[in-house]
C-alpha positions as CSV (number, residue, x, y, z in Angstrom):
1,M,-82.3,-52.9,33.1
2,H,-80.7,-49.6,32.1
3,T,-77.0,-50.1,31.4
4,D,-76.1,-46.7,29.9
5,H,-74.5,-45.6,33.1
6,L,-72.0,-48.5,32.8
7,I,-70.8,-47.5,29.4
8,L,-68.6,-44.6,30.3
9,P,-66.8,-46.4,33.2
10,L,-66.2,-49.5,31.1
11,F,-64.9,-47.3,28.3
12,L,-62.5,-45.5,30.6
13,L,-61.3,-48.9,32.0
14,A,-60.7,-50.3,28.6
15,S,-58.8,-47.1,27.6
16,G,-56.7,-47.3,30.7
17,L,-55.9,-51.0,30.0
18,S,-55.0,-50.2,26.4
19,A,-52.7,-47.3,27.4
20,G,-51.1,-49.5,30.1
21,L,-50.5,-52.3,27.6
22,A,-49.0,-49.8,25.1
23,A,-46.7,-48.4,27.7
24,Q,-45.5,-51.9,28.6
25,S,-44.3,-52.5,25.0
26,D,-41.5,-50.0,25.2
27,I,-38.0,-51.1,24.4
28,V,-34.8,-49.7,25.9
29,L,-31.7,-50.3,23.8
30,R,-28.4,-50.1,25.7
31,K,-25.0,-49.1,24.2
32,D,-23.7,-52.6,25.1
33,G,-26.2,-54.1,22.6
34,A,-28.6,-55.4,25.2
35,K,-32.3,-54.8,24.8
36,M,-35.0,-54.5,27.5
37,R,-38.3,-55.5,25.9
38,G,-41.8,-55.3,27.1
39,V,-41.1,-52.6,29.7
40,E,-42.8,-49.3,30.6
41,V,-40.4,-46.4,30.6
42,T,-41.4,-44.1,33.5
43,E,-38.5,-41.7,33.6
44,F,-36.4,-40.6,30.6
45,K,-33.7,-38.5,32.2
46,F,-30.0,-38.1,31.4
47,E,-29.1,-39.2,34.9
48,A,-31.0,-42.5,34.4
49,V,-33.7,-44.1,32.3
50,V,-36.2,-45.9,34.6
51,A,-38.2,-48.9,33.2
52,K,-40.7,-51.1,34.9
53,K,-41.7,-54.6,34.1
54,G,-44.5,-55.7,36.4
55,D,-43.3,-54.9,39.9
56,E,-39.7,-54.9,38.9
57,E,-38.0,-51.5,38.3
58,T,-34.7,-51.1,36.5
59,R,-32.5,-48.0,36.3
60,V,-30.1,-47.6,33.4
61,P,-27.5,-44.8,33.6
62,G,-28.3,-42.3,30.9
63,H,-24.9,-42.6,29.3
64,M,-25.5,-46.3,28.8
65,V,-28.7,-45.9,26.9
66,F,-28.5,-45.9,23.1
67,A,-32.2,-45.3,22.3
68,V,-35.8,-45.9,23.5
69,E,-38.5,-47.2,21.2
70,W,-42.0,-46.4,22.4
71,G,-44.9,-48.7,22.3
72,G,-48.4,-47.6,21.2
73,L,-47.3,-44.6,19.3
74,P,-49.8,-42.3,17.5
75,E,-49.8,-43.1,13.8
76,S,-48.7,-39.6,13.0
77,F,-45.5,-40.1,15.0
78,T,-44.6,-43.2,13.0
79,I,-45.3,-41.5,9.7
80,A,-43.3,-38.4,10.9
81,R,-40.3,-40.5,11.6
82,A,-40.4,-42.0,8.1
83,A,-40.7,-38.5,6.7
84,L,-37.7,-37.3,8.8
85,D,-35.6,-40.3,7.6
86,R,-36.3,-39.6,3.9
87,G,-35.5,-35.9,4.3
88,D,-39.0,-34.5,4.0
89,Y,-38.4,-32.2,6.9
90,E,-41.4,-29.8,6.5
91,T,-43.9,-32.8,6.5
92,A,-42.1,-34.3,9.5
93,T,-42.3,-31.0,11.4
94,Q,-46.1,-30.8,10.9
95,L,-46.7,-34.5,11.7
96,F,-44.6,-34.5,14.9
97,G,-46.7,-31.5,16.0
98,E,-49.8,-33.6,15.4
99,A,-48.3,-36.5,17.3
100,A,-47.5,-34.3,20.3
101,E,-51.1,-33.2,20.5
102,K,-52.4,-36.8,20.2
103,A,-49.9,-38.4,22.6
104,E,-51.5,-39.7,25.8
105,R,-48.2,-40.3,27.7
106,P,-46.2,-37.2,28.8
107,L,-42.9,-38.9,27.9
108,V,-44.1,-39.6,24.3
109,K,-45.5,-36.1,24.0
110,A,-42.1,-34.6,25.0
111,D,-40.3,-36.9,22.5
112,A,-42.7,-35.9,19.7
113,E,-42.0,-32.2,20.5
114,F,-38.2,-32.9,20.5
115,F,-38.4,-34.5,17.1
116,Q,-40.5,-31.6,15.9
117,V,-37.6,-29.3,16.8
118,K,-35.1,-31.6,15.1
119,A,-37.2,-31.7,11.9
120,A,-37.7,-27.9,12.0
121,V,-34.0,-27.2,12.4
122,A,-33.2,-29.6,9.5
123,A,-35.8,-27.8,7.3
124,I,-34.2,-24.3,7.8
125,G,-32.0,-24.1,4.7
126,A,-31.2,-20.4,4.1
127,D,-34.5,-19.2,5.6
128,K,-33.7,-16.9,8.5
129,G,-37.3,-16.6,9.6
130,A,-37.6,-20.4,9.8
131,A,-34.3,-20.4,11.8
132,E,-35.8,-18.0,14.3
133,T,-38.9,-20.0,14.7
134,A,-36.9,-23.2,15.1
135,A,-34.7,-21.6,17.7
136,E,-37.8,-20.5,19.7
137,R,-39.1,-24.0,19.6
138,A,-35.8,-25.4,20.6
139,R,-35.3,-23.0,23.5
140,A,-38.8,-23.7,24.8
141,W,-38.1,-27.5,24.7
142,V,-34.8,-27.1,26.5
143,T,-36.4,-24.9,29.2
144,A,-39.3,-27.4,29.8
145,N,-37.1,-30.5,29.8
146,A,-34.0,-29.5,31.7
147,D,-33.0,-33.0,32.8
148,H,-34.3,-35.0,29.8
149,W,-32.1,-37.7,28.2
150,R,-32.3,-35.8,24.9
151,L,-31.1,-32.5,26.4
152,P,-27.6,-32.5,24.9
153,E,-28.9,-33.0,21.4
154,A,-31.6,-30.3,22.0
155,M,-28.9,-27.8,23.1
156,L,-26.9,-28.6,20.0
157,L,-30.0,-28.1,17.8
158,L,-30.7,-24.8,19.6
159,G,-27.1,-23.6,18.9
160,R,-27.4,-24.5,15.3
161,A,-30.8,-22.8,14.9
162,L,-29.4,-19.6,16.5
163,R,-26.4,-19.7,14.2
164,L,-28.6,-20.0,11.1
165,A,-30.8,-17.2,12.5
166,V,-27.6,-15.1,12.5
167,K,-27.6,-14.8,16.3
168,G,-23.9,-15.9,16.6
169,D,-23.3,-14.7,20.1
170,D,-26.3,-16.5,21.5
171,A,-25.4,-19.6,19.6
172,A,-21.8,-19.5,20.9
173,Q,-23.1,-19.2,24.5
174,V,-25.4,-22.2,24.2
175,L,-22.7,-24.3,22.6
176,R,-20.0,-23.4,25.2
177,D,-22.5,-24.3,27.9
178,L,-23.1,-27.7,26.2
179,D,-19.4,-28.3,25.9
180,N,-18.9,-27.5,29.6
181,R,-21.7,-29.7,30.7
182,A,-20.5,-32.5,28.5
183,I,-17.3,-32.5,30.5
184,N,-18.6,-31.7,34.0
185,E,-22.0,-33.5,34.0
186,G,-21.0,-36.7,32.1
187,F,-22.8,-36.2,28.9
188,G,-19.9,-37.9,27.2
189,A,-16.9,-37.0,25.2
190,V,-18.8,-37.3,21.9
191,W,-21.0,-34.3,23.0
192,S,-17.8,-32.2,23.6
193,A,-16.7,-33.0,20.1
194,R,-20.1,-32.1,18.6
195,A,-20.3,-28.9,20.6
196,K,-16.8,-27.8,19.7
197,Y,-17.4,-28.4,15.9
198,E,-20.7,-26.6,16.0
199,L,-19.1,-23.7,17.8
200,A,-16.3,-23.6,15.2
201,L,-19.0,-23.2,12.5
202,T,-20.6,-20.5,14.5
203,L,-17.4,-18.5,14.9
204,A,-16.7,-18.9,11.2
205,A,-20.2,-17.6,10.4
206,N,-19.7,-14.8,12.9
207,G,-16.7,-13.4,11.0
208,K,-14.1,-14.8,13.4
209,P,-11.9,-17.0,11.2
210,G,-8.9,-17.1,13.6
211,E,-11.0,-18.2,16.6
212,A,-12.9,-20.6,14.3
213,R,-9.6,-22.2,13.2
214,T,-8.6,-22.8,16.9
215,Q,-12.0,-24.3,17.6
216,F,-11.8,-26.6,14.6
217,Q,-8.5,-27.9,15.9
218,A,-10.1,-28.4,19.3
219,A,-13.0,-30.3,17.7
220,N,-10.5,-32.6,16.0
221,S,-8.7,-33.3,19.3
222,A,-12.1,-33.8,21.1
223,A,-13.1,-36.4,18.5
224,D,-9.8,-38.2,19.0
225,T,-10.4,-38.3,22.8
226,A,-13.9,-39.7,22.2
227,L,-12.5,-42.3,19.8
228,A,-10.1,-43.5,22.5
229,T,-12.9,-45.7,23.9
230,K,-15.2,-47.9,21.9
231,S,-18.3,-45.9,20.8
232,P,-21.4,-46.5,18.7
233,D,-20.7,-43.0,17.3
234,E,-17.3,-44.0,15.8
235,A,-18.4,-43.2,12.2
236,E,-19.8,-39.8,13.2
237,L,-16.6,-38.9,15.2
238,N,-14.4,-39.8,12.2
239,N,-16.6,-37.6,10.0
240,I,-16.2,-34.7,12.6
241,K,-12.4,-35.1,12.3
242,I,-12.6,-34.8,8.5
243,L,-15.0,-31.8,8.7
244,A,-12.9,-30.1,11.3
245,R,-9.7,-30.4,9.3
246,I,-11.5,-29.1,6.2
247,G,-13.1,-26.4,8.2
248,E,-9.7,-25.3,9.4
249,G,-8.5,-24.9,5.8
250,E,-11.7,-23.0,4.9
251,T,-10.8,-20.3,7.5
252,F,-7.9,-19.4,5.3
253,L,-10.3,-18.9,2.4
254,T,-12.4,-16.6,4.5
255,E,-9.3,-14.5,5.1
256,K,-8.6,-14.6,1.3
257,D,-5.3,-16.2,2.0
258,Y,-5.7,-18.5,-1.0
259,R,-2.1,-19.6,-1.3
260,R,-2.0,-20.7,2.4
261,A,-5.3,-22.5,1.9
262,E,-4.0,-24.3,-1.2
263,S,-0.9,-25.4,0.7
264,Y,-2.9,-26.5,3.7
265,F,-5.3,-28.6,1.6
266,H,-2.6,-30.0,-0.6
267,G,-0.9,-31.4,2.6
268,L,-4.0,-33.4,3.2
269,T,-4.4,-34.9,-0.3
270,T,-2.1,-37.8,0.5
271,S,-4.1,-38.9,3.5
272,P,-4.9,-42.7,3.6
273,E,-8.4,-41.7,4.6
274,Q,-10.1,-41.5,1.3
275,G,-12.9,-39.2,2.6
276,L,-10.3,-36.7,3.9
277,A,-8.3,-36.9,0.7
278,A,-11.4,-36.3,-1.5
279,A,-12.4,-33.3,0.6
280,A,-8.8,-32.0,0.5
281,W,-8.6,-32.1,-3.3
282,A,-12.0,-30.3,-3.5
283,G,-10.6,-27.7,-1.0
284,E,-7.4,-27.3,-3.0
285,G,-9.4,-26.8,-6.2
286,E,-11.6,-24.2,-4.5
287,A,-8.6,-22.3,-3.3
288,V,-6.9,-22.3,-6.7
289,F,-10.1,-21.2,-8.4
290,L,-10.7,-18.4,-6.0
291,G,-7.2,-17.2,-6.3
292,A,-7.5,-17.1,-10.1
293,A,-11.1,-15.9,-10.6
294,G,-11.3,-12.6,-12.4
295,K,-7.6,-12.5,-13.4
296,D,-7.7,-14.0,-16.9
297,N,-5.5,-16.8,-15.8
298,P,-6.6,-20.0,-17.7
299,G,-3.6,-22.0,-16.6
300,E,-4.6,-21.7,-13.0
301,L,-8.2,-22.4,-13.8
302,R,-7.1,-25.7,-15.6
303,R,-5.1,-26.5,-12.5
304,A,-8.2,-26.0,-10.4
305,Q,-10.2,-28.3,-12.7
306,L,-7.7,-31.1,-12.2
307,A,-7.9,-30.8,-8.4
308,L,-11.7,-30.6,-8.4
309,A,-11.9,-33.7,-10.7
310,Q,-9.7,-35.6,-8.2
311,G,-12.1,-34.7,-5.4
312,V,-15.1,-36.1,-7.4
313,V,-13.2,-39.3,-8.2
314,L,-12.2,-40.0,-4.7
315,D,-15.4,-39.1,-2.9
316,S,-17.3,-42.3,-2.3
317,T,-18.8,-41.5,1.1
318,S,-20.5,-38.2,2.2
319,G,-20.9,-36.5,-1.1
320,E,-19.9,-33.1,0.3
321,A,-16.6,-33.1,-1.5
322,S,-18.4,-34.0,-4.8
323,A,-21.0,-31.3,-4.3
324,K,-18.3,-28.6,-3.7
325,A,-16.1,-29.9,-6.6
326,N,-19.0,-30.0,-9.1
327,Y,-20.1,-26.5,-8.1
328,Y,-16.6,-25.1,-8.7
329,L,-16.2,-27.1,-11.9
330,G,-19.2,-25.2,-13.1
331,R,-17.7,-21.9,-12.0
332,C,-14.5,-22.8,-13.8
333,Q,-16.5,-23.3,-17.0
334,L,-18.1,-19.9,-16.7
335,E,-14.8,-18.2,-15.8
336,L,-13.1,-19.8,-18.9
337,G,-15.9,-18.6,-21.1
338,Q,-16.8,-19.0,-24.7
339,E,-13.4,-18.0,-26.0
340,R,-11.7,-21.0,-24.4
341,E,-14.6,-23.5,-24.0
342,G,-16.7,-22.8,-27.1
343,D,-20.4,-22.1,-27.5
344,G,-21.5,-24.9,-25.1
345,F,-19.6,-23.5,-22.1
346,K,-22.6,-22.3,-20.3
347,A,-24.6,-25.5,-20.9
348,R,-21.7,-27.5,-19.5
349,A,-21.5,-25.2,-16.5
350,N,-25.2,-25.6,-15.9
351,S,-24.8,-29.4,-16.1
352,Y,-22.4,-29.3,-13.2
353,F,-24.8,-27.1,-11.2
354,Q,-27.6,-29.5,-12.0
355,I,-25.6,-32.4,-10.6
356,V,-25.2,-30.5,-7.3
357,V,-28.9,-29.6,-7.1
358,Q,-30.2,-33.1,-8.0
359,S,-27.6,-35.4,-6.5
360,Y,-26.7,-33.4,-3.3
361,P,-29.8,-31.5,-2.4
362,K,-28.9,-31.5,1.3
363,S,-25.4,-30.1,0.7
364,R,-24.7,-26.5,1.6
365,W,-23.6,-26.1,-2.1
366,A,-27.1,-26.9,-3.4
367,D,-28.3,-23.3,-2.8
368,E,-25.2,-21.9,-4.4
369,A,-25.8,-24.1,-7.4
370,K,-29.5,-23.0,-7.7
371,A,-28.4,-19.4,-7.6
372,A,-25.9,-20.0,-10.4
373,L,-28.5,-21.7,-12.5
374,Q,-30.7,-18.6,-12.3
375,Q,-28.0,-16.3,-13.6
């Protein structure tokens, strides 16, 4: 008996069963800590995430969902997530693209494409061309997934990519839209804080320090509002508060009002929050250095060194304060020069820059330190 004609239907049936079993191994993690295991997520929208288990269907409001873990993922998706987590953003971007092509389920495909955008934005650095490409990808995803659960984050990434592509007005429009929708459509107070902080960075980059200062203050207040209720984003919100207050001080540096910047940062150095105090000392040291640079004023440069060293000592969390402080400690060495620091002044300066490059490669000060090493 010829059985060849049965092979294809049996193969398709087996594939269908395999895909079905994979889908039914999804996990929905709720913000209250509950987990829905062995389900098939059929809708992944901000309004609600819908999951089926047998004939039973459950709808979870989007604001109650913490995460979804997909079953039966393409291997490239899993490897890409690992690359993203370790900061290998270029590899992650490529692998998420492969995962999107291999994904059999539309929801998994959309998620792979989202994470490709996220990795591409993280990989931008100072590459304007890469920023423009990432922004195009982000905008395409937002357009194609207008009611997706990940829409708020995708809009934030789009705004960031546009800022880094030096398209400040477009970035500001996207971020203001996100902020309005966070309030009016129930995305959550945390998204308002995120949008306001990202908008403040955009305004600062767009040469509008006064508007940026107001926006940093608004971001700080929005983070306080979000912290008024218990949130799994508490650590991030507290970090936004620190970054917003430091960003506010940096607007004075942009205006070259170094004395006012120094006074502002000094007022934060006594904060009981060690992370804020560390960042404030680093900010004060930066302000003192910038006010003294090029003026043959070794006394002020020594004062800058003391403040910067305090920033390094107190920074035990993010590393951003240490990165800034080490960079400016190197600048101080160069400014003091051979006459005051001896023949090894440049080697000591380079050692500070090397610390930034090697220990804080993701910091915005890493590119500055690399440039200093090449001089």
